[in-house]
PAVO-959528 format. One record per residue (C-alpha): x, y, z; residue in three letters; chain. Coordinates in Angstrom, 3 decimals, m for minus. Layout:
BEGIN
atom xx X, yy Y, zz Z, rest ala, kette A
...
END
This chain:
BEGIN
atom xx 0.000, yy 0.000, zz 0.000, rest unk, kette A
atom xx 2.845, yy 2.396, zz 0.847, rest unk, kette A
atom xx 4.348, yy 1.887, zz m2.596, rest unk, kette A
atom xx 0.982, yy 2.660, zz m4.201, rest unk, kette A
atom xx 0.713, yy 5.989, zz m2.382, rest unk, kette A
atom xx 4.337, yy 6.726, zz m3.170, rest unk, kette A
atom xx 3.572, yy 6.120, zz m6.843, rest unk, kette A
atom xx 0.557, yy 8.426, zz m6.662, rest unk, kette A
atom xx 2.724, yy 11.142, zz m5.070, rest unk, kette A
atom xx 5.301, yy 10.800, zz m7.852, rest unk, kette A
atom xx 2.551, yy 11.122, zz m10.486, rest unk, kette A
atom xx 0.962, yy 14.177, zz m8.836, rest unk, kette A
atom xx 4.238, yy 16.096, zz m8.438, rest unk, kette A
atom xx 5.138, yy 15.219, zz m12.038, rest unk, kette A
atom xx 1.760, yy 16.602, zz m13.081, rest unk, kette A
atom xx 2.251, yy 19.858, zz m11.150, rest unk, kette A
atom xx 5.632, yy 20.475, zz m12.784, rest unk, kette A
atom xx 4.486, yy 19.630, zz m16.299, rest unk, kette A
atom xx 1.247, yy 21.575, zz m15.913, rest unk, kette A
atom xx 3.142, yy 24.725, zz m14.972, rest unk, kette A
atom xx 5.468, yy 24.347, zz m17.978, rest unk, kette A
atom xx 2.716, yy 24.831, zz m20.594, rest unk, kette A
atom xx 1.754, yy 28.463, zz m19.843, rest unk, kette A
atom xx 5.376, yy 29.339, zz m19.065, rest unk, kette A
atom xx 6.469, yy 27.999, zz m22.471, rest unk, kette A
atom xx 3.582, yy 29.898, zz m24.085, rest unk, kette A
atom xx 4.857, yy 33.135, zz m22.526, rest unk, kette A
atom xx 8.264, yy 32.593, zz m24.187, rest unk, kette A
atom xx 6.938, yy 31.830, zz m27.686, rest unk, kette A
atom xx 6.973, yy 35.474, zz m28.858, rest unk, kette A
atom xx 10.777, yy 35.416, zz m28.455, rest unk, kette A
atom xx 11.421, yy 31.827, zz m29.644, rest unk, kette A
atom xx 9.979, yy 29.864, zz m32.591, rest unk, kette A
atom xx 7.817, yy 26.824, zz m31.701, rest unk, kette A
atom xx 10.300, yy 24.215, zz m32.964, rest unk, kette A
atom xx 13.269, yy 25.893, zz m31.277, rest unk, kette A
atom xx 11.260, yy 26.145, zz m28.056, rest unk, kette A
atom xx 10.570, yy 22.396, zz m28.194, rest unk, kette A
atom xx 14.285, yy 21.761, zz m28.610, rest unk, kette A
atom xx 15.382, yy 24.105, zz m25.831, rest unk, kette A
atom xx 12.894, yy 22.647, zz m23.354, rest unk, kette A
atom xx 14.270, yy 19.163, zz m23.905, rest unk, kette A
atom xx 17.884, yy 20.328, zz m23.936, rest unk, kette A
atom xx 17.292, yy 22.014, zz m20.580, rest unk, kette A
atom xx 15.890, yy 18.720, zz m19.345, rest unk, kette A
atom xx 18.771, yy 16.621, zz m20.667, rest unk, kette A
atom xx 21.570, yy 18.953, zz m19.563, rest unk, kette A
atom xx 20.084, yy 19.496, zz m16.098, rest unk, kette A
atom xx 19.630, yy 15.776, zz m15.497, rest unk, kette A
atom xx 23.083, yy 15.106, zz m16.940, rest unk, kette A
atom xx 24.601, yy 17.406, zz m14.315, rest unk, kette A
atom xx 22.577, yy 15.642, zz m11.611, rest unk, kette A
atom xx 23.699, yy 12.216, zz m12.889, rest unk, kette A
atom xx 27.323, yy 13.369, zz m12.850, rest unk, kette A
atom xx 27.005, yy 14.627, zz m9.274, rest unk, kette A
atom xx 25.241, yy 11.409, zz m8.284, rest unk, kette A
atom xx 28.118, yy 9.328, zz m9.630, rest unk, kette A
atom xx 30.450, yy 11.090, zz m7.171, rest unk, kette A
atom xx 28.058, yy 11.027, zz m4.219, rest unk, kette A
atom xx 26.219, yy 7.912, zz m3.065, rest unk, kette A
atom xx 23.790, yy 10.030, zz m1.057, rest unk, kette A
atom xx 22.020, yy 11.491, zz m4.100, rest unk, kette A
atom xx 19.643, yy 8.590, zz m4.657, rest unk, kette A
atom xx 19.431, yy 4.784, zz m4.749, rest unk, kette A
atom xx 21.444, yy 2.651, zz m7.124, rest unk, kette A
atom xx 19.507, yy 2.066, zz m10.337, rest unk, kette A
atom xx 20.034, yy m0.524, zz m13.066, rest unk, kette A
atom xx 21.441, yy 0.947, zz m16.285, rest unk, kette A
atom xx 19.475, yy 0.498, zz m19.494, rest unk, kette A
atom xx 20.289, yy m2.677, zz m21.419, rest unk, kette A
atom xx 20.526, yy m3.324, zz m25.165, rest unk, kette A
atom xx 16.994, yy m4.744, zz m25.273, rest unk, kette A
atom xx 15.684, yy m1.423, zz m23.939, rest unk, kette A
atom xx 17.091, yy 0.582, zz m26.858, rest unk, kette A
atom xx 14.274, yy m0.016, zz m29.423, rest unk, kette A
atom xx 11.570, yy 0.857, zz m26.877, rest unk, kette A
atom xx 13.371, yy 4.006, zz m25.723, rest unk, kette A
atom xx 14.204, yy 5.090, zz m29.293, rest unk, kette A
atom xx 10.559, yy 4.789, zz m30.326, rest unk, kette A
atom xx 9.469, yy 6.648, zz m27.172, rest unk, kette A
atom xx 11.912, yy 9.476, zz m27.922, rest unk, kette A
atom xx 10.704, yy 9.748, zz m31.526, rest unk, kette A
atom xx 7.045, yy 9.936, zz m30.485, rest unk, kette A
atom xx 7.188, yy 11.896, zz m27.243, rest unk, kette A
atom xx 10.433, yy 13.794, zz m27.605, rest unk, kette A
atom xx 10.257, yy 14.944, zz m31.215, rest unk, kette A
atom xx 6.730, yy 14.705, zz m32.672, rest unk, kette A
atom xx 4.864, yy 15.578, zz m29.441, rest unk, kette A
atom xx 6.606, yy 18.822, zz m28.452, rest unk, kette A
atom xx 6.648, yy 20.178, zz m32.025, rest unk, kette A
atom xx 2.881, yy 19.653, zz m32.292, rest unk, kette A
atom xx 2.360, yy 21.184, zz m28.835, rest unk, kette A
atom xx 4.364, yy 24.326, zz m29.595, rest unk, kette A
atom xx 2.592, yy 24.723, zz m32.938, rest unk, kette A
atom xx m0.761, yy 24.288, zz m31.202, rest unk, kette A
atom xx 0.188, yy 26.740, zz m28.434, rest unk, kette A
atom xx 1.001, yy 29.400, zz m31.027, rest unk, kette A
atom xx m2.637, yy 29.261, zz m32.216, rest unk, kette A
atom xx m4.492, yy 28.471, zz m28.973, rest unk, kette A
atom xx m4.972, yy 30.318, zz m25.642, rest unk, kette A
atom xx m2.687, yy 28.791, zz m23.017, rest unk, kette A
atom xx m5.598, yy 28.053, zz m20.665, rest unk, kette A
atom xx m7.520, yy 26.131, zz m23.344, rest unk, kette A
atom xx m4.359, yy 24.335, zz m24.460, rest unk, kette A
atom xx m3.686, yy 23.313, zz m20.867, rest unk, kette A
atom xx m7.112, yy 21.714, zz m20.488, rest unk, kette A
atom xx m6.811, yy 19.956, zz m23.855, rest unk, kette A
atom xx m3.720, yy 18.204, zz m22.511, rest unk, kette A
atom xx m6.127, yy 16.154, zz m20.370, rest unk, kette A
atom xx m6.552, yy 13.998, zz m23.461, rest unk, kette A
atom xx m3.051, yy 12.628, zz m22.953, rest unk, kette A
atom xx m4.277, yy 10.627, zz m19.959, rest unk, kette A
atom xx m7.296, yy 9.363, zz m21.898, rest unk, kette A
atom xx m5.217, yy 8.174, zz m24.836, rest unk, kette A
atom xx m2.533, yy 6.757, zz m22.534, rest unk, kette A
atom xx m5.098, yy 4.603, zz m20.733, rest unk, kette A
atom xx m6.800, yy 3.466, zz m23.953, rest unk, kette A
atom xx m3.489, yy 2.293, zz m25.381, rest unk, kette A
atom xx m2.538, yy 0.656, zz m22.073, rest unk, kette A
atom xx m5.827, yy m1.258, zz m21.910, rest unk, kette A
atom xx m6.396, yy m2.273, zz m25.507, rest unk, kette A
atom xx m2.889, yy m2.462, zz m26.974, rest unk, kette A
atom xx m0.638, yy m3.259, zz m24.004, rest unk, kette A
atom xx m3.321, yy m5.281, zz m22.122, rest unk, kette A
atom xx m3.211, yy m3.609, zz m18.698, rest unk, kette A
atom xx m6.064, yy m4.336, zz m16.310, rest unk, kette A
atom xx m9.246, yy m2.439, zz m17.318, rest unk, kette A
atom xx m11.089, yy m0.349, zz m14.718, rest unk, kette A
atom xx m14.659, yy 0.914, zz m15.284, rest unk, kette A
atom xx m14.323, yy 3.938, zz m12.981, rest unk, kette A
atom xx m11.183, yy 5.111, zz m14.768, rest unk, kette A
atom xx m12.963, yy 4.570, zz m18.105, rest unk, kette A
atom xx m15.911, yy 6.725, zz m16.983, rest unk, kette A
atom xx m13.546, yy 9.505, zz m16.006, rest unk, kette A
atom xx m11.804, yy 9.234, zz m19.366, rest unk, kette A
atom xx m15.141, yy 9.627, zz m21.186, rest unk, kette A
atom xx m15.895, yy 12.854, zz m19.292, rest unk, kette A
atom xx m12.415, yy 14.214, zz m20.000, rest unk, kette A
atom xx m12.809, yy 13.409, zz m23.701, rest unk, kette A
atom xx m16.200, yy 15.161, zz m23.762, rest unk, kette A
atom xx m14.604, yy 18.220, zz m22.198, rest unk, kette A
atom xx m11.879, yy 18.150, zz m24.826, rest unk, kette A
atom xx m14.420, yy 18.129, zz m27.651, rest unk, kette A
atom xx m16.331, yy 20.991, zz m26.014, rest unk, kette A
atom xx m13.149, yy 23.007, zz m25.568, rest unk, kette A
atom xx m11.939, yy 22.456, zz m29.126, rest unk, kette A
atom xx m15.102, yy 23.606, zz m30.876, rest unk, kette A
atom xx m16.417, yy 26.272, zz m28.496, rest unk, kette A
atom xx m17.595, yy 29.360, zz m30.337, rest unk, kette A
atom xx m16.456, yy 28.142, zz m33.758, rest unk, kette A
atom xx m18.488, yy 27.834, zz m36.947, rest unk, kette A
atom xx m18.930, yy 24.205, zz m37.956, rest unk, kette A
atom xx m16.788, yy 24.616, zz m41.069, rest unk, kette A
atom xx m13.868, yy 26.118, zz m39.166, rest unk, kette A
atom xx m11.265, yy 23.456, zz m38.407, rest unk, kette A
atom xx m9.525, yy 24.142, zz m35.056, rest unk, kette A
atom xx m6.008, yy 23.372, zz m36.258, rest unk, kette A
atom xx m4.386, yy 24.556, zz m33.032, rest unk, kette A
atom xx m6.557, yy 22.239, zz m30.947, rest unk, kette A
atom xx m5.991, yy 19.348, zz m33.350, rest unk, kette A
atom xx m2.223, yy 19.867, zz m33.116, rest unk, kette A
atom xx m2.417, yy 19.694, zz m29.312, rest unk, kette A
atom xx m4.528, yy 16.529, zz m29.558, rest unk, kette A
atom xx m1.867, yy 15.091, zz m31.859, rest unk, kette A
atom xx 0.748, yy 15.922, zz m29.229, rest unk, kette A
atom xx m1.376, yy 14.093, zz m26.643, rest unk, kette A
atom xx m1.456, yy 10.994, zz m28.861, rest unk, kette A
atom xx 2.315, yy 11.158, zz m29.370, rest unk, kette A
atom xx 2.859, yy 11.395, zz m25.605, rest unk, kette A
atom xx 0.377, yy 8.578, zz m24.958, rest unk, kette A
atom xx 2.450, yy 6.340, zz m27.237, rest unk, kette A
atom xx 5.587, yy 7.579, zz m25.470, rest unk, kette A
atom xx 4.128, yy 6.798, zz m22.024, rest unk, kette A
atom xx 3.274, yy 3.223, zz m22.938, rest unk, kette A
atom xx 6.626, yy 2.601, zz m24.587, rest unk, kette A
atom xx 8.463, yy 4.137, zz m21.617, rest unk, kette A
atom xx 6.625, yy 1.682, zz m19.338, rest unk, kette A
atom xx 8.617, yy m1.059, zz m21.095, rest unk, kette A
atom xx 11.885, yy 0.422, zz m19.797, rest unk, kette A
atom xx 10.647, yy 1.846, zz m16.481, rest unk, kette A
atom xx 12.668, yy m0.652, zz m14.437, rest unk, kette A
atom xx 15.807, yy 1.116, zz m15.680, rest unk, kette A
atom xx 17.345, yy 4.263, zz m14.203, rest unk, kette A
atom xx 14.638, yy 6.969, zz m14.535, rest unk, kette A
atom xx 17.234, yy 9.754, zz m14.560, rest unk, kette A
atom xx 19.096, yy 8.050, zz m17.397, rest unk, kette A
atom xx 15.848, yy 7.544, zz m19.338, rest unk, kette A
atom xx 14.782, yy 11.188, zz m18.985, rest unk, kette A
atom xx 18.305, yy 12.494, zz m19.641, rest unk, kette A
atom xx 18.711, yy 10.519, zz m22.879, rest unk, kette A
atom xx 15.264, yy 11.550, zz m24.039, rest unk, kette A
atom xx 16.073, yy 15.194, zz m23.322, rest unk, kette A
atom xx 19.477, yy 15.224, zz m25.013, rest unk, kette A
atom xx 18.389, yy 13.331, zz m28.149, rest unk, kette A
atom xx 15.025, yy 15.044, zz m28.606, rest unk, kette A
atom xx 16.470, yy 18.436, zz m27.716, rest unk, kette A
atom xx 19.374, yy 18.051, zz m30.111, rest unk, kette A
atom xx 17.152, yy 16.946, zz m33.010, rest unk, kette A
atom xx 14.524, yy 19.659, zz m32.507, rest unk, kette A
atom xx 17.086, yy 22.422, zz m31.992, rest unk, kette A
atom xx 19.067, yy 21.333, zz m35.053, rest unk, kette A
atom xx 15.922, yy 21.263, zz m37.200, rest unk, kette A
atom xx 14.866, yy 24.683, zz m35.926, rest unk, kette A
atom xx 18.176, yy 26.324, zz m36.855, rest unk, kette A
atom xx 18.220, yy 24.500, zz m40.209, rest unk, kette A
atom xx 14.807, yy 26.036, zz m40.944, rest unk, kette A
atom xx 16.046, yy 29.540, zz m40.156, rest unk, kette A
atom xx 15.378, yy 30.061, zz m36.451, rest unk, kette A
atom xx 17.385, yy 32.854, zz m34.818, rest unk, kette A
atom xx 19.431, yy 32.374, zz m31.660, rest unk, kette A
atom xx 17.306, yy 33.740, zz m28.781, rest unk, kette A
atom xx 18.326, yy 36.288, zz m26.169, rest unk, kette A
atom xx 20.299, yy 34.873, zz m23.245, rest unk, kette A
atom xx 17.469, yy 35.489, zz m20.769, rest unk, kette A
atom xx 14.964, yy 33.616, zz m22.962, rest unk, kette A
atom xx 17.489, yy 30.827, zz m23.480, rest unk, kette A
atom xx 18.071, yy 30.388, zz m19.748, rest unk, kette A
atom xx 14.371, yy 30.654, zz m18.935, rest unk, kette A
atom xx 13.448, yy 27.947, zz m21.440, rest unk, kette A
atom xx 16.225, yy 25.734, zz m20.057, rest unk, kette A
atom xx 14.953, yy 26.055, zz m16.483, rest unk, kette A
atom xx 11.352, yy 25.407, zz m17.564, rest unk, kette A
atom xx 12.535, yy 22.364, zz m19.504, rest unk, kette A
atom xx 14.591, yy 20.969, zz m16.629, rest unk, kette A
atom xx 11.715, yy 21.175, zz m14.142, rest unk, kette A
atom xx 8.690, yy 20.696, zz m16.397, rest unk, kette A
atom xx 10.164, yy 18.000, zz m18.623, rest unk, kette A
atom xx 13.256, yy 16.518, zz m16.915, rest unk, kette A
atom xx 12.265, yy 16.278, zz m13.252, rest unk, kette A
atom xx 8.638, yy 15.679, zz m14.228, rest unk, kette A
atom xx 9.526, yy 12.785, zz m16.547, rest unk, kette A
atom xx 11.827, yy 11.217, zz m13.954, rest unk, kette A
atom xx 8.991, yy 11.218, zz m11.409, rest unk, kette A
atom xx 6.567, yy 9.968, zz m14.073, rest unk, kette A
atom xx 8.793, yy 6.940, zz m14.758, rest unk, kette A
atom xx 8.948, yy 6.193, zz m11.022, rest unk, kette A
atom xx 5.147, yy 6.378, zz m10.887, rest unk, kette A
atom xx 4.901, yy 3.925, zz m13.796, rest unk, kette A
atom xx 6.769, yy 1.362, zz m11.684, rest unk, kette A
atom xx 4.354, yy 1.620, zz m8.790, rest unk, kette A
atom xx 0.898, yy 2.089, zz m10.318, rest unk, kette A
atom xx 1.131, yy 1.256, zz m14.031, rest unk, kette A
atom xx 0.579, yy 3.249, zz m17.194, rest unk, kette A
atom xx m3.199, yy 3.736, zz m17.115, rest unk, kette A
atom xx m3.324, yy 4.898, zz m13.490, rest unk, kette A
atom xx m0.247, yy 7.085, zz m13.801, rest unk, kette A
atom xx m1.901, yy 8.770, zz m16.780, rest unk, kette A
atom xx m5.081, yy 9.187, zz m14.762, rest unk, kette A
atom xx m3.387, yy 10.938, zz m11.831, rest unk, kette A
atom xx m1.289, yy 12.958, zz m14.276, rest unk, kette A
atom xx m4.580, yy 14.421, zz m15.525, rest unk, kette A
atom xx m4.405, yy 17.177, zz m12.910, rest unk, kette A
atom xx m1.563, yy 18.779, zz m14.912, rest unk, kette A
atom xx m3.863, yy 20.671, zz m17.295, rest unk, kette A
atom xx m5.729, yy 22.304, zz m14.407, rest unk, kette A
atom xx m2.456, yy 23.607, zz m13.012, rest unk, kette A
atom xx m1.605, yy 25.035, zz m16.425, rest unk, kette A
atom xx m5.054, yy 26.552, zz m16.891, rest unk, kette A
atom xx m4.962, yy 28.220, zz m13.461, rest unk, kette A
atom xx m1.539, yy 29.753, zz m14.147, rest unk, kette A
atom xx m2.695, yy 30.913, zz m17.589, rest unk, kette A
atom xx m5.716, yy 32.706, zz m16.150, rest unk, kette A
atom xx m3.926, yy 34.181, zz m13.132, rest unk, kette A
atom xx m0.604, yy 35.189, zz m14.699, rest unk, kette A
atom xx m1.150, yy 35.466, zz m18.459, rest unk, kette A
atom xx m4.548, yy 37.142, zz m18.356, rest unk, kette A
atom xx m6.467, yy 34.503, zz m20.345, rest unk, kette A
atom xx m10.214, yy 35.132, zz m20.032, rest unk, kette A
atom xx m12.266, yy 31.952, zz m19.455, rest unk, kette A
atom xx m15.398, yy 31.547, zz m21.622, rest unk, kette A
atom xx m18.623, yy 29.633, zz m20.979, rest unk, kette A
atom xx m17.310, yy 26.768, zz m23.107, rest unk, kette A
atom xx m14.110, yy 26.759, zz m21.078, rest unk, kette A
atom xx m16.149, yy 26.549, zz m17.876, rest unk, kette A
atom xx m18.247, yy 23.628, zz m19.151, rest unk, kette A
atom xx m15.119, yy 21.791, zz m20.287, rest unk, kette A
atom xx m13.407, yy 22.446, zz m16.945, rest unk, kette A
atom xx m16.374, yy 21.009, zz m15.004, rest unk, kette A
atom xx m16.555, yy 17.874, zz m17.185, rest unk, kette A
atom xx m12.815, yy 17.316, zz m16.927, rest unk, kette A
atom xx m12.747, yy 18.021, zz m13.189, rest unk, kette A
atom xx m15.406, yy 15.356, zz m12.568, rest unk, kette A
atom xx m13.408, yy 12.958, zz m14.725, rest unk, kette A
atom xx m10.222, yy 13.616, zz m12.782, rest unk, kette A
atom xx m12.129, yy 13.273, zz m9.486, rest unk, kette A
atom xx m13.249, yy 9.789, zz m10.577, rest unk, kette A
atom xx m9.583, yy 8.948, zz m11.197, rest unk, kette A
atom xx m8.325, yy 10.313, zz m7.902, rest unk, kette A
atom xx m10.980, yy 8.484, zz m5.860, rest unk, kette A
atom xx m10.492, yy 5.140, zz m7.634, rest unk, kette A
atom xx m9.551, yy 2.244, zz m5.380, rest unk, kette A
atom xx m8.186, yy m1.076, zz m6.605, rest unk, kette A
atom xx m6.531, yy m3.516, zz m4.263, rest unk, kette A
atom xx m5.877, yy m7.225, zz m4.091, rest unk, kette A
atom xx m3.286, yy m9.536, zz m2.628, rest unk, kette A
atom xx m0.920, yy m11.440, zz m4.881, rest unk, kette A
atom xx 2.245, yy m13.451, zz m4.625, rest unk, kette A
atom xx 4.900, yy m14.816, zz m6.922, rest unk, kette A
atom xx 7.842, yy m17.178, zz m6.683, rest unk, kette A
atom xx 11.175, yy m15.802, zz m5.418, rest unk, kette A
atom xx 13.237, yy m14.260, zz m8.218, rest unk, kette A
atom xx 16.323, yy m12.134, zz m8.717, rest unk, kette A
atom xx 16.010, yy m8.531, zz m9.884, rest unk, kette A
atom xx 18.694, yy m6.361, zz m11.451, rest unk, kette A
atom xx 16.503, yy m3.300, zz m10.947, rest unk, kette A
atom xx 14.847, yy m1.821, zz m7.887, rest unk, kette A
atom xx 11.697, yy m3.879, zz m7.347, rest unk, kette A
atom xx 8.527, yy m3.078, zz m5.419, rest unk, kette A
atom xx 6.185, yy m5.942, zz m4.557, rest unk, kette A
atom xx 3.133, yy m3.797, zz m5.109, rest unk, kette A
atom xx 4.083, yy m2.623, zz m8.606, rest unk, kette A
atom xx 0.386, yy m2.022, zz m8.832, rest unk, kette A
atom xx m1.047, yy m4.733, zz m10.880, rest unk, kette A
atom xx 0.946, yy m4.803, zz m14.098, rest unk, kette A
atom xx m0.650, yy m8.226, zz m14.622, rest unk, kette A
atom xx m4.200, yy m9.171, zz m15.525, rest unk, kette A
atom xx m6.490, yy m10.943, zz m13.075, rest unk, kette A
atom xx m10.102, yy m11.911, zz m12.611, rest unk, kette A
atom xx m12.384, yy m9.171, zz m11.223, rest unk, kette A
END
């Protein structure tokens, strides 16, 4: 039980950090192009975690020993980086450039929905009706938010781009689950350095200008906290409570982003925004109040990685 609550805490703190990063990144977009912003956020993540990993190697007190990634992990991590580290952030930054930060933040709730759907129907995690009901409400809120106040023939490209980012991250989340027994700092660091390098290189190749030093440093700090530390905690949560439930608890992130957008950036909430927020809030409440417990046992075995005997039901079982 302790490990379950520890996993929930990891997921919630990860959500708070990532949720805050969306409006903060939006505030920097006037000075930095969307693709370059995506690259700088991930570079900040990779470099920051690289410094931490270096310090950790010289000091045993900076965290438990973790198993390094193995060769069999490489295909899973490479695919996760391509989906969540390259495609996802580019679509998000493009969507942010055409969408109010508060609305974009709420739309990011769809990441949890898509993460759970993939976990249940593709990766065969245990299905939960209460989580599914919450997902349906979140999806309804996303539809409401995307089309509010628009003529029927007007395609909300900004919203669709953000939804595409959510799908890319949902794929990333499920693929990352396959390597979550490895060192979470190493996973997040590699994702940051590779994705950041690719996105930054593409941005400069397409004519992006080098940003001012203050904007550069600000994007790096936002990336380190909102992407690097957040992803590290997210991977730890995956170990304890699985992909679907981690995605469900992570669903509070958009509300953090929306609140910051309204309070600090001056976004004005509309009636459609309010309806979407209520639907999504009920959906997240269903996730946060979900309970699922059972006893299980398995034969003694050796583990190269840190192992928790309540890794929250990564197996299927009868109801």
